[in-house]
GUKOL-903154 format. One record per residue (C-alpha): residue in three letters; chain; residue number from 1; z, x, y. Coordinates in steps of 0.5 Angstrom, whole numbers, always signed. Layout:
N
{code:ALA; unit:A; pos:NUM; z:Z; x:X; y:Y}
...
***
This chain:
278
{code:MET; unit:A; pos:1; z:+33; x:+21; y:-18}
{code:SER; unit:A; pos:2; z:+33; x:+28; y:-14}
{code:LYS; unit:A; pos:3; z:+32; x:+30; y:-7}
{code:SER; unit:A; pos:4; z:+25; x:+33; y:-6}
{code:THR; unit:A; pos:5; z:+19; x:+35; y:-1}
{code:PHE; unit:A; pos:6; z:+13; x:+33; y:+1}
{code:GLY; unit:A; pos:7; z:+9; x:+38; y:+5}
{code:GLN; unit:A; pos:8; z:+14; x:+39; y:+10}
{code:LEU; unit:A; pos:9; z:+16; x:+32; y:+9}
{code:PRO; unit:A; pos:10; z:+23; x:+29; y:+6}
{code:ALA; unit:A; pos:11; z:+22; x:+26; y:+0}
{code:VAL; unit:A; pos:12; z:+25; x:+23; y:-7}
{code:THR; unit:A; pos:13; z:+23; x:+23; y:-13}
{code:ILE; unit:A; pos:14; z:+25; x:+18; y:-19}
{code:ARG; unit:A; pos:15; z:+24; x:+19; y:-27}
{code:ALA; unit:A; pos:16; z:+25; x:+14; y:-32}
{code:ALA; unit:A; pos:17; z:+27; x:+17; y:-38}
{code:ASP; unit:A; pos:18; z:+20; x:+15; y:-42}
{code:GLY; unit:A; pos:19; z:+16; x:+21; y:-36}
{code:ALA; unit:A; pos:20; z:+14; x:+15; y:-31}
{code:GLN; unit:A; pos:21; z:+15; x:+18; y:-24}
{code:ALA; unit:A; pos:22; z:+14; x:+17; y:-17}
{code:THR; unit:A; pos:23; z:+15; x:+20; y:-10}
{code:VAL; unit:A; pos:24; z:+16; x:+17; y:-5}
{code:THR; unit:A; pos:25; z:+17; x:+21; y:+3}
{code:LEU; unit:A; pos:26; z:+22; x:+18; y:+8}
{code:TYR; unit:A; pos:27; z:+17; x:+19; y:+13}
{code:GLY; unit:A; pos:28; z:+13; x:+12; y:+12}
{code:GLY; unit:A; pos:29; z:+18; x:+9; y:+6}
{code:HIS; unit:A; pos:30; z:+12; x:+12; y:+3}
{code:LEU; unit:A; pos:31; z:+10; x:+11; y:-5}
{code:VAL; unit:A; pos:32; z:+5; x:+19; y:-5}
{code:SER; unit:A; pos:33; z:+5; x:+19; y:-12}
{code:TRP; unit:A; pos:34; z:+5; x:+16; y:-19}
{code:ARG; unit:A; pos:35; z:+5; x:+19; y:-25}
{code:THR; unit:A; pos:36; z:+5; x:+15; y:-32}
{code:SER; unit:A; pos:37; z:+8; x:+17; y:-38}
{code:ASP; unit:A; pos:38; z:+2; x:+20; y:-40}
{code:GLY; unit:A; pos:39; z:+2; x:+25; y:-34}
{code:GLN; unit:A; pos:40; z:-3; x:+22; y:-31}
{code:GLU; unit:A; pos:41; z:-2; x:+22; y:-23}
{code:ARG; unit:A; pos:42; z:-5; x:+15; y:-21}
{code:LEU; unit:A; pos:43; z:-5; x:+15; y:-14}
{code:PHE; unit:A; pos:44; z:-10; x:+20; y:-9}
{code:CYS; unit:A; pos:45; z:-8; x:+23; y:-4}
{code:SER; unit:A; pos:46; z:-12; x:+28; y:+1}
{code:ARG; unit:A; pos:47; z:-12; x:+35; y:+1}
{code:ASP; unit:A; pos:48; z:-14; x:+35; y:+9}
{code:SER; unit:A; pos:49; z:-8; x:+30; y:+10}
{code:ALA; unit:A; pos:50; z:-3; x:+32; y:+16}
{code:LEU; unit:A; pos:51; z:+4; x:+32; y:+11}
{code:ASP; unit:A; pos:52; z:+9; x:+35; y:+17}
{code:GLY; unit:A; pos:53; z:+11; x:+28; y:+20}
{code:SER; unit:A; pos:54; z:+5; x:+28; y:+26}
{code:ARG; unit:A; pos:55; z:+0; x:+23; y:+23}
{code:ALA; unit:A; pos:56; z:+0; x:+17; y:+18}
{code:ILE; unit:A; pos:57; z:+0; x:+20; y:+11}
{code:ARG; unit:A; pos:58; z:-8; x:+19; y:+9}
{code:GLY; unit:A; pos:59; z:-7; x:+16; y:+2}
{code:GLY; unit:A; pos:60; z:-1; x:+14; y:-3}
{code:VAL; unit:A; pos:61; z:+1; x:+7; y:-1}
{code:PRO; unit:A; pos:62; z:+2; x:+7; y:+7}
{code:VAL; unit:A; pos:63; z:+6; x:+0; y:+9}
{code:ILE; unit:A; pos:64; z:+3; x:-5; y:+13}
{code:PHE; unit:A; pos:65; z:+8; x:-8; y:+18}
{code:PRO; unit:A; pos:66; z:+7; x:-13; y:+22}
{code:GLN; unit:A; pos:67; z:+1; x:-11; y:+25}
{code:PHE; unit:A; pos:68; z:-6; x:-10; y:+20}
{code:GLY; unit:A; pos:69; z:-11; x:-6; y:+23}
{code:ALA; unit:A; pos:70; z:-13; x:-9; y:+31}
{code:ARG; unit:A; pos:71; z:-11; x:-16; y:+30}
{code:GLY; unit:A; pos:72; z:-5; x:-15; y:+35}
{code:THR; unit:A; pos:73; z:-3; x:-12; y:+41}
{code:GLY; unit:A; pos:74; z:+1; x:-6; y:+37}
{code:MET; unit:A; pos:75; z:+0; x:-1; y:+33}
{code:ARG; unit:A; pos:76; z:-5; x:-1; y:+29}
{code:HIS; unit:A; pos:77; z:-3; x:-2; y:+23}
{code:GLY; unit:A; pos:78; z:+4; x:-3; y:+25}
{code:PHE; unit:A; pos:79; z:+10; x:+2; y:+25}
{code:ALA; unit:A; pos:80; z:+12; x:+2; y:+19}
{code:ARG; unit:A; pos:81; z:+8; x:+8; y:+16}
{code:VAL; unit:A; pos:82; z:+10; x:+12; y:+21}
{code:ALA; unit:A; pos:83; z:+18; x:+10; y:+23}
{code:THR; unit:A; pos:84; z:+23; x:+15; y:+18}
{code:TRP; unit:A; pos:85; z:+26; x:+11; y:+13}
{code:GLN; unit:A; pos:86; z:+33; x:+11; y:+9}
{code:LEU; unit:A; pos:87; z:+34; x:+12; y:+1}
{code:ALA; unit:A; pos:88; z:+39; x:+5; y:+0}
{code:ALA; unit:A; pos:89; z:+40; x:+6; y:-8}
{code:SER; unit:A; pos:90; z:+37; x:+8; y:-14}
{code:GLY; unit:A; pos:91; z:+39; x:+8; y:-21}
{code:GLU; unit:A; pos:92; z:+35; x:+6; y:-27}
{code:ALA; unit:A; pos:93; z:+35; x:-3; y:-30}
{code:ASP; unit:A; pos:94; z:+32; x:-3; y:-37}
{code:GLY; unit:A; pos:95; z:+28; x:+3; y:-38}
{code:ALA; unit:A; pos:96; z:+25; x:+3; y:-31}
{code:ALA; unit:A; pos:97; z:+28; x:+9; y:-26}
{code:TYR; unit:A; pos:98; z:+26; x:+5; y:-19}
{code:ALA; unit:A; pos:99; z:+29; x:+7; y:-12}
{code:GLU; unit:A; pos:100; z:+30; x:+2; y:-5}
{code:PHE; unit:A; pos:101; z:+29; x:+4; y:+2}
{code:THR; unit:A; pos:102; z:+30; x:+1; y:+9}
{code:LEU; unit:A; pos:103; z:+27; x:+1; y:+15}
{code:THR; unit:A; pos:104; z:+31; x:-3; y:+21}
{code:GLN; unit:A; pos:105; z:+30; x:-5; y:+28}
{code:SER; unit:A; pos:106; z:+35; x:+1; y:+30}
{code:ASP; unit:A; pos:107; z:+32; x:+6; y:+26}
{code:LEU; unit:A; pos:108; z:+25; x:+7; y:+31}
{code:PRO; unit:A; pos:109; z:+24; x:+12; y:+37}
{code:GLU; unit:A; pos:110; z:+25; x:+9; y:+43}
{code:ALA; unit:A; pos:111; z:+18; x:+7; y:+45}
{code:ILE; unit:A; pos:112; z:+17; x:+3; y:+39}
{code:ALA; unit:A; pos:113; z:+23; x:-2; y:+39}
{code:ALA; unit:A; pos:114; z:+21; x:-3; y:+46}
{code:ALA; unit:A; pos:115; z:+14; x:-6; y:+45}
{code:TRP; unit:A; pos:116; z:+16; x:-9; y:+39}
{code:PRO; unit:A; pos:117; z:+23; x:-12; y:+40}
{code:PHE; unit:A; pos:118; z:+26; x:-16; y:+34}
{code:ALA; unit:A; pos:119; z:+32; x:-14; y:+30}
{code:PHE; unit:A; pos:120; z:+30; x:-14; y:+23}
{code:THR; unit:A; pos:121; z:+31; x:-11; y:+16}
{code:LEU; unit:A; pos:122; z:+25; x:-9; y:+11}
{code:ARG; unit:A; pos:123; z:+27; x:-6; y:+4}
{code:LEU; unit:A; pos:124; z:+22; x:-4; y:+0}
{code:ARG; unit:A; pos:125; z:+23; x:-3; y:-8}
{code:VAL; unit:A; pos:126; z:+19; x:+1; y:-12}
{code:ALA; unit:A; pos:127; z:+20; x:+2; y:-20}
{code:VAL; unit:A; pos:128; z:+16; x:+5; y:-26}
{code:LYS; unit:A; pos:129; z:+17; x:+6; y:-33}
{code:GLY; unit:A; pos:130; z:+11; x:+7; y:-38}
{code:GLN; unit:A; pos:131; z:+4; x:+6; y:-36}
{code:ALA; unit:A; pos:132; z:+7; x:+0; y:-31}
{code:LEU; unit:A; pos:133; z:+9; x:+1; y:-23}
{code:ASP; unit:A; pos:134; z:+12; x:-5; y:-20}
{code:LEU; unit:A; pos:135; z:+12; x:-5; y:-11}
{code:SER; unit:A; pos:136; z:+17; x:-10; y:-7}
{code:LEU; unit:A; pos:137; z:+16; x:-10; y:-1}
{code:SER; unit:A; pos:138; z:+20; x:-16; y:+3}
{code:VAL; unit:A; pos:139; z:+23; x:-17; y:+11}
{code:GLN; unit:A; pos:140; z:+29; x:-20; y:+13}
{code:ASN; unit:A; pos:141; z:+29; x:-24; y:+21}
{code:THR; unit:A; pos:142; z:+36; x:-21; y:+23}
{code:GLY; unit:A; pos:143; z:+36; x:-23; y:+29}
{code:GLU; unit:A; pos:144; z:+37; x:-30; y:+34}
{code:GLN; unit:A; pos:145; z:+28; x:-31; y:+35}
{code:ALA; unit:A; pos:146; z:+23; x:-31; y:+31}
{code:PHE; unit:A; pos:147; z:+18; x:-27; y:+31}
{code:PRO; unit:A; pos:148; z:+11; x:-26; y:+27}
{code:PHE; unit:A; pos:149; z:+8; x:-21; y:+21}
{code:SER; unit:A; pos:150; z:+3; x:-19; y:+18}
{code:ALA; unit:A; pos:151; z:+4; x:-14; y:+12}
{code:ALA; unit:A; pos:152; z:+1; x:-10; y:+7}
{code:LEU; unit:A; pos:153; z:+1; x:-4; y:+1}
{code:HIS; unit:A; pos:154; z:-5; x:+0; y:+3}
{code:THR; unit:A; pos:155; z:-6; x:+3; y:-5}
{code:TYR; unit:A; pos:156; z:-11; x:+9; y:-6}
{code:PHE; unit:A; pos:157; z:-12; x:+9; y:-13}
{code:ALA; unit:A; pos:158; z:-15; x:+16; y:-15}
{code:ILE; unit:A; pos:159; z:-21; x:+15; y:-19}
{code:GLU; unit:A; pos:160; z:-26; x:+20; y:-22}
{code:GLN; unit:A; pos:161; z:-32; x:+17; y:-18}
{code:LEU; unit:A; pos:162; z:-34; x:+11; y:-14}
{code:ASP; unit:A; pos:163; z:-40; x:+8; y:-17}
{code:ALA; unit:A; pos:164; z:-37; x:+8; y:-24}
{code:ALA; unit:A; pos:165; z:-30; x:+3; y:-22}
{code:ARG; unit:A; pos:166; z:-32; x:-5; y:-23}
{code:ILE; unit:A; pos:167; z:-26; x:-10; y:-20}
{code:ALA; unit:A; pos:168; z:-26; x:-16; y:-23}
{code:GLY; unit:A; pos:169; z:-23; x:-22; y:-22}
{code:LEU; unit:A; pos:170; z:-26; x:-23; y:-15}
{code:GLN; unit:A; pos:171; z:-32; x:-28; y:-16}
{code:ARG; unit:A; pos:172; z:-33; x:-35; y:-12}
{code:VAL; unit:A; pos:173; z:-27; x:-31; y:-7}
{code:ARG; unit:A; pos:174; z:-29; x:-33; y:+0}
{code:TYR; unit:A; pos:175; z:-29; x:-26; y:+4}
{code:SER; unit:A; pos:176; z:-30; x:-22; y:+11}
{code:ASP; unit:A; pos:177; z:-32; x:-16; y:+13}
{code:GLU; unit:A; pos:178; z:-36; x:-14; y:+18}
{code:THR; unit:A; pos:179; z:-41; x:-19; y:+18}
{code:PRO; unit:A; pos:180; z:-40; x:-26; y:+23}
{code:GLN; unit:A; pos:181; z:-39; x:-30; y:+17}
{code:ASP; unit:A; pos:182; z:-35; x:-31; y:+11}
{code:ALA; unit:A; pos:183; z:-37; x:-31; y:+5}
{code:LEU; unit:A; pos:184; z:-37; x:-32; y:-3}
{code:GLN; unit:A; pos:185; z:-37; x:-27; y:-8}
{code:ALA; unit:A; pos:186; z:-42; x:-29; y:-13}
{code:GLU; unit:A; pos:187; z:-41; x:-22; y:-17}
{code:GLU; unit:A; pos:188; z:-37; x:-23; y:-23}
{code:LEU; unit:A; pos:189; z:-36; x:-15; y:-22}
{code:LEU; unit:A; pos:190; z:-36; x:-11; y:-15}
{code:GLN; unit:A; pos:191; z:-38; x:-5; y:-14}
{code:LEU; unit:A; pos:192; z:-39; x:+0; y:-9}
{code:ALA; unit:A; pos:193; z:-43; x:+7; y:-9}
{code:ASP; unit:A; pos:194; z:-40; x:+7; y:-1}
{code:LYS; unit:A; pos:195; z:-38; x:+4; y:+5}
{code:LEU; unit:A; pos:196; z:-36; x:-2; y:+4}
{code:ASP; unit:A; pos:197; z:-29; x:-6; y:+7}
{code:ARG; unit:A; pos:198; z:-27; x:-13; y:+5}
{code:ILE; unit:A; pos:199; z:-22; x:-18; y:+6}
{code:TYR; unit:A; pos:200; z:-21; x:-23; y:+1}
{code:TYR; unit:A; pos:201; z:-17; x:-29; y:+3}
{code:GLN; unit:A; pos:202; z:-13; x:-33; y:-3}
{code:LEU; unit:A; pos:203; z:-13; x:-29; y:-9}
{code:PRO; unit:A; pos:204; z:-13; x:-34; y:-16}
{code:GLY; unit:A; pos:205; z:-10; x:-30; y:-20}
{code:ALA; unit:A; pos:206; z:-11; x:-21; y:-22}
{code:LEU; unit:A; pos:207; z:-15; x:-18; y:-22}
{code:THR; unit:A; pos:208; z:-16; x:-11; y:-25}
{code:LEU; unit:A; pos:209; z:-20; x:-5; y:-23}
{code:GLN; unit:A; pos:210; z:-24; x:-1; y:-30}
{code:ALA; unit:A; pos:211; z:-25; x:+7; y:-27}
{code:GLY; unit:A; pos:212; z:-27; x:+11; y:-32}
{code:ALA; unit:A; pos:213; z:-23; x:+10; y:-39}
{code:ALA; unit:A; pos:214; z:-17; x:+7; y:-36}
{code:THR; unit:A; pos:215; z:-16; x:+0; y:-35}
{code:LEU; unit:A; pos:216; z:-11; x:-3; y:-29}
{code:ARG; unit:A; pos:217; z:-9; x:-9; y:-28}
{code:LEU; unit:A; pos:218; z:-6; x:-12; y:-21}
{code:GLU; unit:A; pos:219; z:-1; x:-18; y:-20}
{code:GLN; unit:A; pos:220; z:+1; x:-20; y:-13}
{code:GLN; unit:A; pos:221; z:+6; x:-25; y:-12}
{code:GLY; unit:A; pos:222; z:+8; x:-27; y:-4}
{code:PHE; unit:A; pos:223; z:+2; x:-23; y:-1}
{code:THR; unit:A; pos:224; z:-4; x:-28; y:+0}
{code:ASP; unit:A; pos:225; z:-9; x:-24; y:+0}
{code:ALA; unit:A; pos:226; z:-12; x:-17; y:-1}
{code:VAL; unit:A; pos:227; z:-16; x:-12; y:+2}
{code:VAL; unit:A; pos:228; z:-21; x:-7; y:-2}
{code:TRP; unit:A; pos:229; z:-23; x:-1; y:+2}
{code:ASN; unit:A; pos:230; z:-28; x:+6; y:+2}
{code:PRO; unit:A; pos:231; z:-31; x:+9; y:+8}
{code:GLY; unit:A; pos:232; z:-37; x:+11; y:+6}
{code:ALA; unit:A; pos:233; z:-40; x:+18; y:+6}
{code:GLN; unit:A; pos:234; z:-41; x:+17; y:+14}
{code:ASP; unit:A; pos:235; z:-35; x:+14; y:+16}
{code:ALA; unit:A; pos:236; z:-31; x:+19; y:+11}
{code:ALA; unit:A; pos:237; z:-34; x:+25; y:+15}
{code:ALA; unit:A; pos:238; z:-31; x:+22; y:+21}
{code:LEU; unit:A; pos:239; z:-23; x:+22; y:+19}
{code:PRO; unit:A; pos:240; z:-21; x:+29; y:+19}
{code:ASP; unit:A; pos:241; z:-15; x:+28; y:+15}
{code:LEU; unit:A; pos:242; z:-20; x:+27; y:+9}
{code:ALA; unit:A; pos:243; z:-25; x:+32; y:+7}
{code:ASP; unit:A; pos:244; z:-32; x:+30; y:+6}
{code:ASP; unit:A; pos:245; z:-33; x:+29; y:-1}
{code:GLU; unit:A; pos:246; z:-27; x:+26; y:-2}
{code:TYR; unit:A; pos:247; z:-29; x:+18; y:-1}
{code:ARG; unit:A; pos:248; z:-32; x:+18; y:-7}
{code:ARG; unit:A; pos:249; z:-24; x:+20; y:-11}
{code:PHE; unit:A; pos:250; z:-21; x:+14; y:-9}
{code:ILE; unit:A; pos:251; z:-21; x:+6; y:-8}
{code:CYS; unit:A; pos:252; z:-16; x:+3; y:-4}
{code:ILE; unit:A; pos:253; z:-14; x:-4; y:-6}
{code:GLU; unit:A; pos:254; z:-8; x:-7; y:-3}
{code:PRO; unit:A; pos:255; z:-4; x:-13; y:-4}
{code:ALA; unit:A; pos:256; z:-4; x:-17; y:+3}
{code:LEU; unit:A; pos:257; z:-2; x:-22; y:+8}
{code:ILE; unit:A; pos:258; z:-7; x:-22; y:+13}
{code:GLN; unit:A; pos:259; z:-6; x:-27; y:+18}
{code:PRO; unit:A; pos:260; z:+0; x:-27; y:+21}
{code:ASP; unit:A; pos:261; z:+6; x:-31; y:+18}
{code:THR; unit:A; pos:262; z:+11; x:-33; y:+23}
{code:LEU; unit:A; pos:263; z:+19; x:-30; y:+21}
{code:ALA; unit:A; pos:264; z:+25; x:-36; y:+23}
{code:ALA; unit:A; pos:265; z:+32; x:-33; y:+25}
{code:GLY; unit:A; pos:266; z:+35; x:-32; y:+19}
{code:ALA; unit:A; pos:267; z:+29; x:-32; y:+14}
{code:GLY; unit:A; pos:268; z:+27; x:-28; y:+9}
{code:TRP; unit:A; pos:269; z:+19; x:-25; y:+6}
{code:THR; unit:A; pos:270; z:+18; x:-22; y:-1}
{code:GLY; unit:A; pos:271; z:+12; x:-19; y:-3}
{code:ARG; unit:A; pos:272; z:+10; x:-16; y:-9}
{code:GLN; unit:A; pos:273; z:+5; x:-13; y:-13}
{code:HIS; unit:A; pos:274; z:+6; x:-11; y:-21}
{code:LEU; unit:A; pos:275; z:+1; x:-5; y:-23}
{code:GLU; unit:A; pos:276; z:+0; x:-3; y:-31}
{code:PHE; unit:A; pos:277; z:-5; x:+1; y:-35}
{code:THR; unit:A; pos:278; z:-8; x:-2; y:-41}
***
């Protein structure tokens, strides 16, 4: 493990013995780079993203907590992605390099802490080895009052061309989008040509992303749902931190707990994701 920077942001880089590595900024506990042991960068970050702590990073793996999107009265997508986390531990285990980061109520700016007055500890664990990445997000209620929360790992995968990507594992899974009624996906393979924003509920098993010669397997536990998103040309043009042509170079597939869960005093929850290229 070594301390580094990403833009102007303090960061930590972990390296496995086989060459796999990951970089996480303390701002947001944000995984901004994942290179598999063959040296390939697997995550997308926008070249127009602010990397000075003035706003959330566009790309990588933003941590969504305690609110998903605008589904609540708090900050859109929650405060975890714009708060400063602490490095708690790092090391090696079974050939994998890992680092753990924590965020507590005492780490929050005063205004955010006042708006969400619950005692908690968030813990993010990032581990890399070979062609694999393991992510674990846990939340512990350290206070005396129950609180509701949602969570997600809003992962931006780097791809060569959006319309060549295929996602398997979503057939017959219920989803919601911008239309009034939920639907079941009919297609065996999901293809994107332009904008798509869908929440898939209660995933039955693993997903696979086929993008060019690479096949990525995505497995998750604790997270019940998955979000598939790309802004498409029109919405990308309206995003100040995304270059107009960049929407073709990524696809977001995020493990998520969309419907708020209630965490009792002293209770905990953990969501995990295992990603591996084959």
